[in-house]
DSSP file (Angstrom, degrees, kcal/mol; ACC not computed):
  #  RESIDUE AA STRUCTURE BP1 BP2  ACC     N-H-->O    O-->H-N    N-H-->O    O-->H-N    TCO  KAPPA ALPHA  PHI   PSI    X-CA   Y-CA   Z-CA
    1    1 A M              0   0    0      0, 0.0     2,-0.5     0, 0.0    96,-0.0   0.000 360.0 360.0 360.0 123.1  151.9  -85.3  108.5
    2    2 A Q        -     0   0    0     96,-0.0     4,-0.1     2,-0.0     2,-0.1  -0.720 360.0-138.9 -84.4 122.5  153.2  -82.7  111.0
    3    3 A A        -     0   0    0     -2,-0.5    88,-0.1     2,-0.2    87,-0.1  -0.332  22.8-112.2 -73.5 163.3  153.5  -84.1  114.6
    4    4 A T  S    S+     0   0    0     86,-0.7     2,-0.4    95,-0.3    97,-0.1   0.650 103.5  58.3 -74.0 -13.7  152.5  -82.0  117.5
    5    5 A I  S    S-     0   0    0     84,-0.3    -2,-0.2    95,-0.1     2,-0.1  -0.917  82.6-133.6-115.2 145.2  156.1  -81.8  118.6
    6    6 A S    >>  -     0   0    0     -2,-0.4     3,-1.2     1,-0.1     4,-0.7  -0.453  28.2-105.7 -89.3 166.7  158.8  -80.4  116.5
    7    7 A R  G >4 S+     0   0    0      1,-0.3     3,-0.8     2,-0.2    -1,-0.1   0.858 121.7  59.4 -57.0 -36.2  162.3  -81.9  115.9
    8    8 A S  G 34 S+     0   0    0      1,-0.2     4,-0.3     2,-0.2    -1,-0.3   0.738 103.3  51.9 -68.3 -21.2  163.7  -79.2  118.2
    9    9 A E  G X> S+     0   0    0     -3,-1.2     4,-1.5     1,-0.2     3,-0.7   0.616  86.0  86.9 -88.2 -13.5  161.4  -80.5  121.0
   10   10 A S  H <X S+     0   0    0     -3,-0.8     4,-2.8    -4,-0.7     5,-0.2   0.872  81.3  58.2 -56.1 -41.5  162.5  -84.1  120.7
   11   11 A P  H 3> S+     0   0    0      0, 0.0     4,-2.6     0, 0.0    -1,-0.2   0.875 103.1  54.9 -59.0 -35.0  165.5  -83.7  123.0
   12   12 A Y  H <> S+     0   0    0     -3,-0.7     4,-2.1    -4,-0.3    -2,-0.2   0.953 112.9  40.7 -60.1 -49.7  163.2  -82.6  125.8
   13   13 A F  H  X S+     0   0    0     -4,-1.5     4,-2.7     1,-0.2     5,-0.2   0.857 112.7  55.6 -69.4 -34.2  161.1  -85.8  125.5
   14   14 A E  H  X S+     0   0    0     -4,-2.8     4,-2.8    -5,-0.2     5,-0.2   0.932 109.3  46.6 -62.9 -44.6  164.2  -87.9  125.0
   15   15 A R  H  X S+     0   0    0     -4,-2.6     4,-2.4     2,-0.2    -2,-0.2   0.917 112.8  50.4 -61.5 -43.0  165.6  -86.6  128.3
   16   16 A K  H  X S+     0   0    0     -4,-2.1     4,-1.9    -5,-0.2    -2,-0.2   0.924 114.0  44.0 -61.6 -45.1  162.3  -87.2  130.0
   17   17 A L  H  X S+     0   0    0     -4,-2.7     4,-2.5     2,-0.2    -2,-0.2   0.901 112.7  51.0 -68.8 -41.9  162.0  -90.8  128.7
   18   18 A R  H  X S+     0   0    0     -4,-2.8     4,-2.2     1,-0.2    -1,-0.2   0.877 109.2  52.3 -64.7 -36.5  165.7  -91.6  129.5
   19   19 A G  H  X S+     0   0    0     -4,-2.4     4,-2.1    -5,-0.2    -1,-0.2   0.913 110.5  47.3 -62.7 -43.0  165.1  -90.3  133.1
   20   20 A R  H  X S+     0   0    0     -4,-1.9     4,-2.6     2,-0.2    -2,-0.2   0.890 109.9  53.4 -66.3 -38.7  162.1  -92.6  133.5
   21   21 A A  H  X S+     0   0    0     -4,-2.5     4,-2.5     2,-0.2    -2,-0.2   0.917 109.3  48.5 -61.9 -43.1  164.0  -95.5  132.0
   22   22 A A  H  X S+     0   0    0     -4,-2.2     4,-2.0     1,-0.2    -1,-0.2   0.908 111.8  49.8 -63.3 -41.5  166.8  -95.0  134.6
   23   23 A Q  H  X S+     0   0    0     -4,-2.1     4,-2.4     2,-0.2    -2,-0.2   0.915 111.2  48.8 -63.0 -43.5  164.3  -94.8  137.4
   24   24 A L  H  X S+     0   0    0     -4,-2.6     4,-2.7     2,-0.2     5,-0.2   0.908 109.5  51.5 -64.9 -42.2  162.5  -98.0  136.2
   25   25 A R  H  X S+     0   0    0     -4,-2.5     4,-2.4     1,-0.2    -1,-0.2   0.905 111.0  49.2 -60.7 -40.2  165.8  -99.9  136.0
   26   26 A K  H  X S+     0   0    0     -4,-2.0     4,-2.7     2,-0.2    -2,-0.2   0.925 111.3  48.6 -64.1 -44.9  166.7  -98.8  139.6
   27   27 A E  H  X S+     0   0    0     -4,-2.4     4,-2.4     2,-0.2    -2,-0.2   0.899 111.7  49.4 -63.4 -40.6  163.2  -99.9  140.8
   28   28 A I  H  X S+     0   0    0     -4,-2.7     4,-2.5     2,-0.2    -1,-0.2   0.936 112.4  48.1 -63.1 -45.9  163.5 -103.3  139.1
   29   29 A S  H  X S+     0   0    0     -4,-2.4     4,-2.5    -5,-0.2    -2,-0.2   0.913 112.3  48.8 -61.0 -44.0  167.0 -103.7  140.6
   30   30 A E  H  X S+     0   0    0     -4,-2.7     4,-2.8     2,-0.2    -1,-0.2   0.896 111.3  49.4 -64.7 -40.3  165.8 -102.7  144.1
   31   31 A T  H  X S+     0   0    0     -4,-2.4     4,-2.3     2,-0.2    -2,-0.2   0.916 112.1  48.0 -65.8 -42.2  162.8 -105.1  143.9
   32   32 A L  H  X S+     0   0    0     -4,-2.5     4,-2.2     2,-0.2    -2,-0.2   0.912 113.2  48.3 -63.2 -41.6  165.0 -108.0  142.8
   33   33 A Q  H  X S+     0   0    0     -4,-2.5     4,-3.0     2,-0.2    -2,-0.2   0.920 110.8  50.5 -63.8 -43.7  167.5 -107.2  145.6
   34   34 A R  H  X S+     0   0    0     -4,-2.8     4,-2.6     1,-0.2     5,-0.2   0.897 109.2  52.0 -61.3 -39.9  164.7 -107.0  148.1
   35   35 A S  H  X>S+     0   0    0     -4,-2.3     4,-1.6     2,-0.2     5,-0.7   0.919 111.7  46.1 -62.5 -43.3  163.4 -110.4  146.9
   36   36 A D  H  <5S+     0   0    0     -4,-2.2    -2,-0.2     1,-0.2    -1,-0.2   0.926 113.5  49.3 -63.8 -44.4  166.8 -111.9  147.4
   37   37 A D  H  <5S+     0   0    0     -4,-3.0    -2,-0.2     1,-0.2    -1,-0.2   0.892 115.2  42.4 -63.4 -40.2  167.3 -110.3  150.8
   38   38 A E  H  <5S-     0   0    0     -4,-2.6    -1,-0.2    -5,-0.2     5,-0.2   0.708  91.0-152.4 -82.8 -19.5  163.9 -111.5  152.0
   39   39 A Q  T  X5 +     0   0    0     -4,-1.6     4,-2.4    -5,-0.2     3,-0.2   0.927  20.6 177.0  48.1  58.5  164.2 -115.0  150.5
   40   40 A Y  H  ><S+     0   0    0     -5,-0.7     4,-2.9     1,-0.2     5,-0.2   0.856  75.0  58.0 -61.5 -35.6  160.5 -115.5  150.1
   41   41 A A  H  > S+     0   0    0      2,-0.2     4,-1.4     1,-0.2    -1,-0.2   0.921 108.8  45.2 -62.2 -41.8  161.0 -118.8  148.4
   42   42 A R  H  > S+     0   0    0     -3,-0.2     4,-1.0     2,-0.2     3,-0.2   0.924 112.5  52.2 -65.8 -43.2  162.9 -120.1  151.5
   43   43 A L  H >X S+     0   0    0     -4,-2.4     3,-0.8     1,-0.2     4,-0.8   0.908 106.2  53.7 -58.7 -43.4  160.3 -118.6  153.8
   44   44 A A  H 3< S+     0   0    0     -4,-2.9     3,-0.4     1,-0.3    -1,-0.2   0.848 108.4  50.3 -62.3 -33.6  157.5 -120.4  151.9
   45   45 A G  H 3< S+     0   0    0     -4,-1.4    -1,-0.3    -3,-0.2    -2,-0.2   0.677 112.5  46.9 -77.5 -17.2  159.3 -123.7  152.3
   46   46 A E  H << S+     0   0    0     -4,-1.0    -1,-0.2    -3,-0.8    -2,-0.2   0.429  81.9 119.0-105.1  -0.1  159.7 -123.2  156.1
   47   47 A V     <  -     0   0    0     -4,-0.8     3,-0.1    -3,-0.4    -3,-0.0  -0.254  51.5-151.3 -68.5 157.2  156.2 -122.1  157.0
   48   48 A H        +     0   0    0      1,-0.1     2,-0.3     0, 0.0    -1,-0.1   0.546  68.2  26.3-110.2  -9.4  154.3 -124.2  159.4
   49   49 A D  S  > S-     0   0    0      1,-0.1     4,-2.0     0, 0.0     5,-0.2  -0.940  81.8-100.1-147.8 172.7  150.7 -123.6  158.5
   50   50 A T  H  > S+     0   0    0     -2,-0.3     4,-2.3     1,-0.2     5,-0.2   0.859 117.1  54.5 -63.5 -39.0  148.5 -122.6  155.6
   51   51 A E  H  > S+     0   0    0      2,-0.2     4,-2.0     1,-0.2    -1,-0.2   0.924 109.7  46.6 -63.9 -44.2  148.1 -119.0  156.7
   52   52 A E  H  > S+     0   0    0      1,-0.2     4,-2.3     2,-0.2    -1,-0.2   0.883 111.9  51.8 -64.6 -37.8  151.9 -118.5  156.8
   53   53 A E  H  X S+     0   0    0     -4,-2.0     4,-2.6     2,-0.2    -1,-0.2   0.894 108.1  51.9 -64.8 -39.8  152.2 -120.2  153.4
   54   54 A S  H  X S+     0   0    0     -4,-2.3     4,-2.4     2,-0.2    -2,-0.2   0.903 109.8  48.6 -63.5 -41.9  149.6 -117.8  152.0
   55   55 A V  H  X S+     0   0    0     -4,-2.0     4,-2.3     2,-0.2    -2,-0.2   0.925 111.9  49.0 -64.2 -44.6  151.4 -114.8  153.3
   56   56 A A  H  X S+     0   0    0     -4,-2.3     4,-1.9     1,-0.2    -2,-0.2   0.918 112.1  48.6 -61.4 -43.7  154.7 -116.0  151.8
   57   57 A D  H  X S+     0   0    0     -4,-2.6     4,-2.5     1,-0.2    -1,-0.2   0.901 110.2  52.2 -62.6 -40.9  153.0 -116.7  148.5
   58   58 A L  H  X S+     0   0    0     -4,-2.4     4,-2.6     1,-0.2    -2,-0.2   0.914 107.6  51.5 -62.2 -43.4  151.4 -113.3  148.5
   59   59 A L  H  X S+     0   0    0     -4,-2.3     4,-1.9     1,-0.2    -1,-0.2   0.896 111.1  47.7 -62.2 -40.6  154.8 -111.6  149.1
   60   60 A V  H  X S+     0   0    0     -4,-1.9     4,-2.3     1,-0.2    -1,-0.2   0.930 112.3  49.9 -64.1 -45.3  156.4 -113.4  146.2
   61   61 A D  H  X S+     0   0    0     -4,-2.5     4,-2.5     1,-0.2    -2,-0.2   0.880 108.1  53.0 -62.5 -39.2  153.4 -112.5  143.9
   62   62 A V  H  X S+     0   0    0     -4,-2.6     4,-2.4     2,-0.2    -1,-0.2   0.930 110.2  47.4 -63.3 -45.5  153.6 -108.8  144.9
   63   63 A N  H  X S+     0   0    0     -4,-1.9     4,-2.3     1,-0.2    -2,-0.2   0.919 112.7  49.0 -62.1 -42.7  157.3 -108.6  144.0
   64   64 A L  H  X S+     0   0    0     -4,-2.3     4,-2.6     1,-0.2    -1,-0.2   0.891 110.8  50.5 -64.3 -39.1  156.7 -110.4  140.7
   65   65 A A  H  X S+     0   0    0     -4,-2.5     4,-2.5     2,-0.2    -1,-0.2   0.904 110.0  50.4 -65.8 -41.0  153.8 -108.1  139.9
   66   66 A E  H  X S+     0   0    0     -4,-2.4     4,-2.4     2,-0.2    -2,-0.2   0.929 112.9  46.1 -61.2 -45.8  156.0 -105.0  140.6
   67   67 A I  H  X S+     0   0    0     -4,-2.3     4,-2.8     2,-0.2     5,-0.2   0.926 112.6  50.0 -64.3 -45.4  158.8 -106.3  138.4
   68   68 A T  H  X S+     0   0    0     -4,-2.6     4,-2.4     1,-0.2    -2,-0.2   0.918 111.5  48.6 -60.0 -45.3  156.4 -107.2  135.6
   69   69 A R  H  X S+     0   0    0     -4,-2.5     4,-2.2     1,-0.2    -1,-0.2   0.929 114.2  45.7 -60.5 -46.8  154.7 -103.8  135.7
   70   70 A D  H  X S+     0   0    0     -4,-2.4     4,-2.4     2,-0.2    -2,-0.2   0.891 112.5  50.0 -67.0 -39.6  158.1 -102.0  135.7
   71   71 A V  H  X S+     0   0    0     -4,-2.8     4,-2.2     2,-0.2    -1,-0.2   0.909 110.5  50.8 -64.9 -41.4  159.5 -104.1  132.8
   72   72 A D  H  X S+     0   0    0     -4,-2.4     4,-1.8    -5,-0.2    -2,-0.2   0.914 112.2  46.4 -62.5 -42.5  156.4 -103.5  130.7
   73   73 A E  H  X S+     0   0    0     -4,-2.2     4,-2.4     1,-0.2    -2,-0.2   0.897 109.5  54.6 -67.2 -38.7  156.7  -99.8  131.3
   74   74 A L  H  X S+     0   0    0     -4,-2.4     4,-2.5     1,-0.2    -2,-0.2   0.893 106.3  52.2 -61.4 -39.6  160.4  -99.9  130.5
   75   75 A K  H  X S+     0   0    0     -4,-2.2     4,-2.2     2,-0.2    -1,-0.2   0.912 109.0  50.2 -61.0 -42.2  159.6 -101.6  127.2
   76   76 A D  H  X S+     0   0    0     -4,-1.8     4,-2.2     2,-0.2    -2,-0.2   0.896 110.0  50.4 -63.2 -40.1  157.2  -98.8  126.4
   77   77 A V  H  X S+     0   0    0     -4,-2.4     4,-2.4     2,-0.2    -2,-0.2   0.929 110.2  49.5 -62.8 -45.4  159.8  -96.2  127.2
   78   78 A E  H  X S+     0   0    0     -4,-2.5     4,-1.8     1,-0.2    -2,-0.2   0.871 110.4  50.6 -63.6 -36.6  162.3  -97.9  124.9
   79   79 A K  H  X S+     0   0    0     -4,-2.2     4,-2.0     2,-0.2    -1,-0.2   0.887 109.4  51.2 -66.9 -38.4  159.8  -98.1  122.1
   80   80 A A  H  X S+     0   0    0     -4,-2.2     4,-1.9     2,-0.2    -2,-0.2   0.903 108.9  50.9 -65.2 -40.3  159.1  -94.3  122.5
   81   81 A L  H  X S+     0   0    0     -4,-2.4     4,-2.2     1,-0.2    -1,-0.2   0.880 108.6  52.5 -63.3 -37.2  162.8  -93.6  122.3
   82   82 A D  H  X S+     0   0    0     -4,-1.8     4,-2.1     2,-0.2    -1,-0.2   0.892 106.6  52.6 -64.5 -39.3  162.9  -95.7  119.1
   83   83 A R  H  X>S+     0   0    0     -4,-2.0     5,-2.4     2,-0.2     6,-1.2   0.870 107.3  52.7 -64.8 -35.5  160.1  -93.6  117.7
   84   84 A I  H ><5S+     0   0    0     -4,-1.9     3,-0.8     4,-0.2    -2,-0.2   0.946 109.3  49.1 -62.1 -46.7  162.1  -90.4  118.5
   85   85 A D  H 3<5S+     0   0    0     -4,-2.2    -2,-0.2     1,-0.2    -1,-0.2   0.871 113.8  46.0 -59.8 -37.7  165.1  -91.9  116.6
   86   86 A R  H 3<5S-     0   0    0     -4,-2.1    -1,-0.2    -5,-0.1    -2,-0.2   0.585 113.2-118.3 -82.4 -10.2  162.8  -92.7  113.6
   87   87 A G  T <<5S+     0   0    0     -4,-0.9    -3,-0.2    -3,-0.8    -4,-0.1   0.683  88.3 105.8  82.0  17.4  161.2  -89.3  113.7
   88   88 A T    > < +     0   0    0     -5,-2.4     3,-1.7    -6,-0.2    -4,-0.2   0.312  38.8 128.0-111.0   6.8  157.7  -90.7  114.3
   89   89 A Y  T 3  S+     0   0    0     -6,-1.2   -84,-0.3     1,-0.3     3,-0.1  -0.435  73.8  27.7 -64.7 134.7  157.4  -89.8  118.0
   90   90 A G  T 3  S+     0   0    0     20,-0.3     9,-3.1     1,-0.3   -86,-0.7   0.480  95.0 114.7  91.2   3.8  154.1  -87.9  118.5
   91   91 A E  B <  S-A   98   0A   0     -3,-1.7    -1,-0.3     7,-0.2     2,-0.1  -0.929  72.8-115.0-109.4 129.0  152.3  -89.6  115.6
   92   92 A C     >  -     0   0    0      5,-3.3     4,-1.4    -2,-0.5    20,-0.3  -0.389  15.3-146.8 -62.2 129.9  149.4  -91.9  116.4
   93   93 A M  T  4 S+     0   0    0     18,-3.1    -1,-0.2     2,-0.2    19,-0.1   0.742  94.7  44.0 -71.1 -22.0  150.2  -95.5  115.5
   94   94 A R  T  4 S+     0   0    0     17,-0.3    -1,-0.1     3,-0.1    18,-0.1   0.933 132.4  11.4 -88.0 -53.6  146.6  -96.1  114.5
   95   95 A C  T  4 S-     0   0    0      2,-0.1    -2,-0.2     3,-0.0    17,-0.1   0.493  89.0-127.4-109.2  -4.6  145.4  -93.1  112.5
   96   96 A K     <  +     0   0    0     -4,-1.4    -3,-0.1     1,-0.2     3,-0.1   0.531  64.7 134.4  69.1   6.9  148.8  -91.3  111.9
   97   97 A E        -     0   0    0      1,-0.1    -5,-3.3    -6,-0.1    -1,-0.2  -0.447  66.7 -85.1 -79.0 160.3  147.3  -88.1  113.3
   98   98 A P  B     -A   91   0A   0      0, 0.0    -7,-0.2     0, 0.0    -1,-0.1  -0.379  35.2-128.5 -66.2 142.4  149.4  -86.0  115.8
   99   99 A I        -     0   0    0     -9,-3.1   -95,-0.3    11,-0.1    14,-0.1  -0.807  37.8-103.8 -86.3 128.9  149.2  -86.9  119.5
  100  100 A P    >>  -     0   0    0      0, 0.0     4,-1.9     0, 0.0     3,-0.6  -0.247  21.1-129.1 -56.6 138.2  148.4  -83.8  121.5
  101  101 A R  H 3> S+     0   0    0      1,-0.3     4,-2.5     2,-0.2     5,-0.2   0.867 108.3  60.1 -56.1 -38.4  151.4  -82.4  123.2
  102  102 A E  H 3> S+     0   0    0      1,-0.2     4,-1.8     2,-0.2    -1,-0.3   0.889 104.9  49.3 -58.3 -39.4  149.5  -82.3  126.5
  103  103 A R  H <> S+     0   0    0     -3,-0.6     4,-3.2     1,-0.2    -1,-0.2   0.912 110.7  49.5 -66.3 -42.3  149.0  -86.0  126.3
  104  104 A L  H  < S+     0   0    0     -4,-1.9    -2,-0.2     1,-0.2    -1,-0.2   0.848 107.4  55.3 -67.0 -33.3  152.7  -86.6  125.6
  105  105 A E  H  < S+     0   0    0     -4,-2.5    -1,-0.2    -5,-0.2    -2,-0.2   0.925 118.5  33.3 -62.5 -44.2  153.6  -84.4  128.6
  106  106 A I  H  < S+     0   0    0     -4,-1.8    -2,-0.2     1,-0.3    -1,-0.2   0.859 137.0  23.1 -79.4 -37.0  151.4  -86.5  130.9
  107  107 A Y    ><  +     0   0    0     -4,-3.2     3,-2.3    -5,-0.2    -1,-0.3  -0.714  68.1 179.0-133.6  77.4  152.0  -89.8  129.2
  108  108 A P  T 3  S+     0   0    0      0, 0.0    -4,-0.1     0, 0.0   -18,-0.1   0.636  80.1  57.8 -64.0 -13.9  155.3  -89.6  127.2
  109  109 A T  T 3  S+     0   0    0    -20,-0.0    -5,-0.1   -92,-0.0   -30,-0.0   0.310  75.9 143.4 -94.8   9.6  155.0  -93.2  126.0
  110  110 A A    <   -     0   0    0     -3,-2.3   -20,-0.3    -7,-0.2   -11,-0.1  -0.210  27.1-178.9 -54.1 133.7  151.7  -92.6  124.3
  111  111 A K        +     0   0    0      3,-0.1   -18,-3.1   -22,-0.1     2,-0.3   0.564  64.6  48.4-106.6 -17.2  151.3  -94.5  121.1
  112  112 A R  S    S-     0   0    0    -20,-0.3    -1,-0.1   -19,-0.1   -20,-0.1  -0.880  74.5-129.0-128.8 156.3  147.8  -93.2  120.1
  113  113 A C  S    S+     0   0    0     -2,-0.3     2,-0.3   -14,-0.1    -1,-0.1   0.740  96.5  30.4 -75.7 -22.9  146.1  -89.9  120.0
  114  114 A R              0   0    0    -15,-0.1    -3,-0.1   -11,-0.0    -1,-0.0  -0.927 360.0 360.0-133.4 158.8  143.2  -91.1  122.1
  115  115 A V              0   0    0     -2,-0.3    -2,-0.0    -5,-0.0    -1,-0.0   0.481 360.0 360.0 -69.9 360.0  142.8  -93.7  124.8
């Protein structure tokens, strides 16, 4: 089965994916640092009423959601890089048909030819 991208195009997608991985690692690090700096857990323990406690809880939840989203995307990037190494990048995991190049350009971690 011929993938929609050739072996010669793999380095382009690999650079694109590695760039995104570096960006995600930076964002995760910054979010963790911001969480440490703001000390939401300490703030939540020092609040004086229910409204302040709710705001503190929300801030903690937002940071955790950001980190979870970024970690999940980083896992997808690493799996796509693994597919490049194995020579299966650009092949639908479900039907084994080629994933359109346009889809890979927009969504380089795409695992399937269709949504």
